C-alpha positions in Angstrom: 5.9 -6.8 -7.9 6.2 -4.5 -10.9 5.3 -7.4 -13.2 3.2 -9.6 -11.0 0.8 -6.9 -9.5 -0.8 -6.0 -12.9 -1.1 -9.7 -13.8 -2.9 -10.5 -10.5 -5.1 -7.5 -11.0 -6.2 -8.8 -14.4 -6.8 -12.3 -13.0 -9.0 -10.7 -10.4 -11.2 -9.4 -13.1 -11.0 -12.5 -15.2 -11.4 -15.5 -12.8 -12.7 -13.7 -9.7 -11.5 -13.0 -6.1 -11.9 -16.6 -4.7 -9.8 -18.4 -7.3 -7.2 -15.6 -7.5 -6.8 -15.6 -3.7 -6.3 -19.4 -3.8 -3.7 -19.1 -6.6 -1.9 -16.4 -4.7 -1.6 -18.5 -1.5 -0.5 -21.5 -3.6 2.3 -19.4 -5.0 3.2 -18.5 -1.4 3.2 -22.1 -0.4 5.5 -23.0 -3.3 7.9 -20.2 -2.5 8.2 -21.2 1.1 8.5 -24.9 0.2 11.5 -24.2 -2.1 13.0 -22.0 0.7 12.5 -24.7 3.3 14.5 -27.1 1.2 17.1 -24.7 -0.2 20.7 -25.7 0.3 22.4 -23.4 -2.2 22.2 -19.8 -3.3 20.6 -20.9 -6.6 17.7 -22.5 -4.6 17.4 -19.4 -2.4 17.0 -17.2 -5.5 14.6 -19.8 -7.1 12.3 -19.5 -4.1 11.7 -15.9 -5.1 10.3 -16.8 -8.5 6.8 -17.8 -7.3 6.5 -14.5 -5.4 5.6 -12.8 -8.7 2.1 -13.9 -7.9 2.4 -13.5 -4.1 0.0 -10.5 -3.8 -2.4 -11.4 -1.0 -2.7 -7.8 0.1 -3.8 -6.8 -3.4 -6.5 -9.4 -3.3 -7.6 -8.2 0.1 -7.8 -4.6 -1.1 -9.8 -5.7 -4.1 -12.2 -7.6 -1.8 -12.6 -4.5 0.4 -13.0 -2.1 -2.5 -15.5 -4.3 -4.3 -17.6 -5.2 -1.3 -18.4 -1.6 -0.5 -20.1 0.0 -3.5 -21.5 -0.5 -7.0 -25.3 0.2 -6.5 -25.4 3.8 -5.4 -28.5 5.7 -6.4 -27.7 9.2 -5.2 -25.2 11.5 -3.6 -26.1 10.2 -0.1 -25.5 6.6 -1.1 -22.3 7.6 -2.9 -21.0 9.3 0.3 -21.9 6.3 2.4 -20.2 4.0 -0.1 -17.1 6.1 0.0 -16.9 6.1 3.8 -17.5 2.3 3.9 -14.8 1.7 1.3 -12.3 3.9 3.2 -13.0 2.1 6.4 -12.6 -1.3 4.8 -9.3 -0.4 3.1 -8.0 1.1 6.3 -8.9 -2.0 8.4 -7.4 -4.2 5.8 -4.1 -2.3 6.2 -4.5 -2.7 10.0 -4.7 -6.5 9.6 -1.7 -6.6 7.3 0.3 -4.3 9.6 -0.3 -6.6 12.6 0.7 -9.7 10.6 3.8 -8.0 9.2 4.8 -6.9 12.7 4.2 -10.3 14.5 5.5 -12.5 11.6 9.2 -11.6 11.8 9.2 -11.9 15.6 7.6 -15.3 15.4 10.0 -16.4 12.7 12.9 -15.3 14.8 11.5 -17.2 17.8 11.1 -20.4 15.8 14.7 -20.2 14.6 16.2 -19.6 18.1 17.7 -22.7 19.8 15.6 -24.2 22.6 12.5 -22.0 22.0 10.3 -24.7 20.5 11.9 -27.8 22.0 14.2 -27.5 25.0 17.7 -28.5 24.2 17.1 -28.8 20.4 19.4 -26.9 18.1 17.9 -23.8 16.3 16.5 -24.4 12.8 16.4 -21.5 10.4 14.1 -23.4 8.1 11.5 -24.1 10.7 9.7 -20.8 10.0 9.6 -21.5 6.3 8.0 -24.9 6.9 5.3 -23.4 9.1 4.7 -20.7 6.4 3.9 -23.5 3.9 1.3 -24.8 6.3 -0.1 -21.3 6.9 -0.3 -20.7 3.1 -2.2 -23.9 2.4 -4.6 -23.2 5.2 -5.2 -19.8 3.6 -5.9 -21.6 0.3 -8.7 -23.6 2.0 -10.1 -20.5 3.7 -10.1 -18.6 0.4 -12.1 -21.4 -1.3 -14.5 -21.8 1.5 -15.3 -18.3 2.6 -14.5 -15.8 -0.2 -17.5 -15.0 -2.3 -17.6 -14.6 -6.1 -21.2 -13.8 -6.6 -20.4 -12.3 -10.0 -18.9 -15.5 -11.2 -22.2 -17.2 -11.1 -24.0 -14.3 -12.7 -21.4 -14.2 -15.5 -21.7 -18.0 -15.8 -25.4 -17.6 -16.4 -24.7 -14.9 -18.9 -22.3 -17.2 -20.8 -24.8 -20.0 -20.9 -27.3 -17.7 -22.5 -24.7 -16.5 -25.0 -24.1 -19.0 -27.8 -20.7 -17.6 -28.8 -18.8 -16.2 -25.8 -15.5 -14.6 -26.6 -13.5 -14.1 -23.4 -11.0 -11.3 -23.5 -7.4 -12.2 -24.3 -4.5 -11.3 -22.1 -3.3 -8.7 -24.6 -6.7 -7.0 -24.7 -6.9 -7.0 -20.9 -3.4 -5.4 -20.8 -4.5 -2.8 -23.3 -7.6 -2.1 -21.2 -5.4 -1.6 -18.1 -3.4 1.0 -19.9 -6.5 2.7 -21.1 -7.8 2.8 -17.5 -4.6 4.5 -16.4 -4.8 7.1 -19.1 -8.3 8.3 -18.3 -8.6 12.0 -17.5 -10.1 11.3 -14.1 -7.4 8.8 -13.1 -4.0 9.5 -14.4 -3.5 12.6 -12.1 -4.3 10.5 -9.1 -2.0 7.7 -10.2 0.7 10.2 -10.8 0.2 11.6 -7.3 0.5 8.1 -5.9 3.7 7.4 -7.7 5.3 10.7 -6.5 4.2 10.2 -2.9 5.6 6.7 -3.0 8.9 8.1 -4.2 8.9 10.7 -1.4 8.1 8.2 1.2 10.9 5.9 0.1 13.3 8.8 0.1 12.4 9.6 3.7 12.4 6.0 5.0 15.8 5.4 3.3 17.6 8.4 4.6 16.3 8.6 8.2 17.8 5.3 9.5 21.1 6.2 7.9 21.2 9.5 9.7 20.1 8.0 13.0 22.5 5.2 13.1 25.6 7.0 11.7 25.1 10.5 13.2 23.1 10.0 16.4 24.4 6.6 17.5 21.0 4.8 17.4 21.5 1.1 17.9 19.4 -1.5 16.1 17.1 -2.0 19.0 16.3 1.7 19.2 15.6 1.8 15.4 13.4 -1.3 15.8 11.4 0.1 18.6 10.6 3.2 16.6 9.5 1.2 13.6 7.3 -1.1 15.7 5.6 1.8 17.5 4.9 3.5 14.2 3.5 0.3 12.7 1.2 -0.3 15.6 0.1 3.3 15.5 -0.9 2.9 11.9 -2.7 -0.3 12.7 -4.8 1.4 15.4 -5.5 4.5 13.3 -6.7 2.3 10.4 -8.9 0.4 12.7 -10.8 3.2 14.4 -9.6 6.6 13.0 -9.9 6.7 9.3 -13.7 6.1 9.0 -14.9 9.0 11.2 -12.5 11.4 9.5 -13.7 10.4 6.0 -17.4 10.5 7.0 -16.9 13.9 8.6 -14.5 15.7 6.3 -14.3 13.6 3.1 -11.4 11.9 1.3 -10.3 15.2 -0.3 -9.6 16.8 3.0 -7.9 13.6 4.4 -5.5 13.5 1.4 -4.5 17.1 1.6 -4.0 17.0 5.4 -2.0 13.9 5.1 0.4 15.6 2.6 0.8 18.7 4.7 1.4 16.8 8.0 3.8 14.4 6.2 5.9 17.3 4.8 5.9 19.2 8.0 6.9 16.1 10.0 10.0 15.7 7.8 11.1 19.3 8.6 10.4 18.7 12.4 12.6 15.6 12.2 15.4 17.7 10.6 15.1 20.2 13.4 15.3 17.5 16.1 18.3 15.9 14.3 20.1 19.2 14.0 19.7 20.0 17.7 20.6 16.5 18.7 23.7 16.5 16.5 24.9 19.8 18.1 24.4 18.3 21.6 26.2 15.0 20.6 29.2 17.0 19.5 29.6 18.1 23.2 28.9 14.7 24.6 30.9 11.5 25.0 27.8 9.2 24.9 27.9 6.3 22.5 24.2 5.6 22.5 21.3 8.0 21.7 19.5 9.3 24.8 16.0 8.1 25.7 14.6 11.6 25.2 16.0 11.8 21.7 14.5 8.4 20.9 11.2 9.5 22.3 11.1 12.7 20.2 12.0 11.0 17.0 9.6 8.2 17.5 6.8 10.8 18.0 7.8 12.4 14.7 8.0 9.1 13.0 4.5 8.2 14.2 3.1 11.5 12.8 4.8 10.8 9.5 3.5 7.2 9.4 -0.1 8.2 10.2 0.0 11.0 7.6 1.3 8.6 5.0 -1.4 6.0 5.8 -4.2 8.6 5.7 -2.9 9.8 2.3 -2.6 6.3 0.8 -6.0 5.3 2.0 -7.8 8.4 0.7 -6.1 8.1 -2.7 -7.0 4.5 -3.0 -10.5 5.3 -2.0 -10.7 7.9 -4.7 -9.1 5.9 -7.5 -11.3 2.8 -6.8 -14.3 5.1 -6.7 -13.5 6.5 -10.1 -13.9 3.3 -12.1 -16.6 0.7 -12.5 -16.6 -2.1 -10.0 -15.6 -4.5 -12.7 -12.4 -2.5 -13.3 -11.2 -2.2 -9.7 -9.1 -5.4 -9.7 -7.1 -4.3 -12.8 -6.7 -0.8 -11.3 -5.4 -2.0 -7.9 -3.0 -4.3 -9.7 -1.8 -1.4 -11.8 -1.4 0.8 -8.7 0.7 -1.9 -6.9 3.0 -2.2 -9.9 3.5 1.5 -10.2 4.2 1.8 -6.4 6.8 -0.9 -6.8 8.6 1.3 -9.4 8.5 4.1 -6.9 10.1 1.9 -4.2 12.8 1.1 -6.7 13.5 4.7 -7.5 13.1 6.2 -4.0 16.1 4.7 -2.2 18.5 5.6 -5.0 17.2 9.2 -5.0 17.3 9.3 -1.2 21.0 8.4 -0.9 21.8 10.7 -3.8 20.1 13.7 -2.2 21.7 12.8 1.1 25.2 12.7 -0.3 24.6 16.0 -2.1 23.0 17.7 0.8 23.8 21.0 2.3 23.7 22.8 5.7 23.8 21.3 9.2 25.8 18.4 10.5 26.8 16.1 7.7 27.0 12.4 7.2 28.8 11.1 4.2 28.7 14.6 2.6 25.0 15.3 3.2 22.4 16.2 5.9 18.8 15.3 6.6 17.8 18.9 5.8 18.2 18.1 2.1 15.9 15.2 2.5 13.3 17.1 4.6 13.2 20.1 2.2 12.9 17.8 -0.8 10.0 15.9 0.8 8.3 19.2 1.9 8.6 20.6 -1.6 7.1 17.5 -3.1 4.2 17.1 -0.6 3.2 20.8 -0.7 3.3 20.8 -4.5 1.0 17.7 -4.6 -1.4 19.5 -2.3 -1.7 22.2 -4.9 -2.1 19.5 -7.6 -4.9 17.8 -5.7 -6.7 21.2 -5.3 -6.5 21.8 -9.1 -7.7 18.3 -9.8 -10.6 18.8 -7.4 -11.6 22.1 -9.1 -11.6 20.4 -12.6 -13.6 17.5 -11.3 -16.2 19.9 -9.8 -16.4 21.7 -13.2 -17.1 18.4 -14.9 -19.8 17.6 -12.4 -21.6 20.9 -13.0 -21.4 20.5 -16.7 -22.9 17.0 -16.4 -25.8 18.3 -14.3 -24.4 17.1 -11.0 -23.7 13.6 -12.1 -20.5 12.1 -13.3 -20.7 10.5 -16.7 -21.1 6.8 -16.5 -18.3 4.5 -17.7 -19.2 1.1 -18.8 -16.8 -1.8 -18.7 -15.7 -3.3 -21.9 -15.1 -6.6 -20.2 -18.6 -8.0 -21.0 -17.3 -11.6 -21.4 -14.8 -11.8 -18.5 -15.6 -12.8 -15.0 -16.1 -9.7 -12.9 -14.1 -9.1 -9.8 -16.9 -7.6 -7.9 -20.6 -7.6 -9.0 -22.7 -7.3 -12.1 -23.4 -3.7 -11.5 -21.9 -1.3 -14.1 -22.4 1.8 -12.1 -19.5 4.1 -11.4 -19.3 5.6 -7.9 -17.0 8.6 -8.3 -15.2 9.9 -5.3 -17.1 11.8 -2.6 -16.4 15.6 -2.9 -16.2 17.5 0.3 
């Protein structure tokens, strides 16, 4: 993902959404085809190679971001575009969450003996074969229904230009780096990386504590994860848009950070109280009340993380030209993958070096909770400072943000032929 996401982002800006989506699902089909016929560890690892381009969610995000803006003519249009973009991104996450929740259950059902055909032995490869079919169907859907209006407009431009010179891969890579280093973007990207690390730290440590210290069994952990996932799906479908239109993405990001940090501390309080009660009990399975309490806290944490991620993506995609959003989203996914690599290692390290409370493996969840709280509250202050600087730039430019034109005049645009930049909506 670290390597493939920026590459797919560049392809979005170079060959357009339709063809990139088809290529992504072809990569998925190839991966599942190798998996469905794998009979050795080498083949299993080989099935992962095509996943470097398996970034359907990135393509979906680019489609949502680029279909909701680009021709704003004033602050009112800009605010409407921001709300529409936040709504589209949130609902895209809803669709992804539903699929990611139903998919594993369906795969398990297909692999279970007798579920598909009575009396027939279970087949672990059956799900992979069906995944090949689903991926190929997605290729057809992409080619038939995804629109690349900009491709035709750029094609007309090329025909009028006697000496077109499409950008090379190296120049596109340099352009992605220059986008990331812009004064209005690198602070937001840094916030996304740090929040990704904090989220990974929390999600790594909590299941370890629950299973080793509070006797949660796998089914109880699974129930908590499923409820949190469906809560995020529902919130993305109906909750994000009215919050953004009423309060703005600035407010949503800050509230998401505060609630996420506080929910980690509440989880630590619940775990400490439960550990003290467990020391006096002979029960080998966590009580239903404890499961309910921690599921509620997990839902708050998940909803806060989703609100934060959606608002940050809405702001970053609104801070570049529409032609640059594909490259930006690819870059964000790559950076987030780095955060997911670093987060688990940091989480276990903090847990083993923890202090106070009931300990597991030399650490306690309080060390995790306080680290996450410190990170999230620090980022709230950083976002406030960033907002103040942005407002100063607005005032100096007479209420408008300086326009940034894309340098990719010869590459196929991911969105539309508009060069206008719709900066984030300030609250």
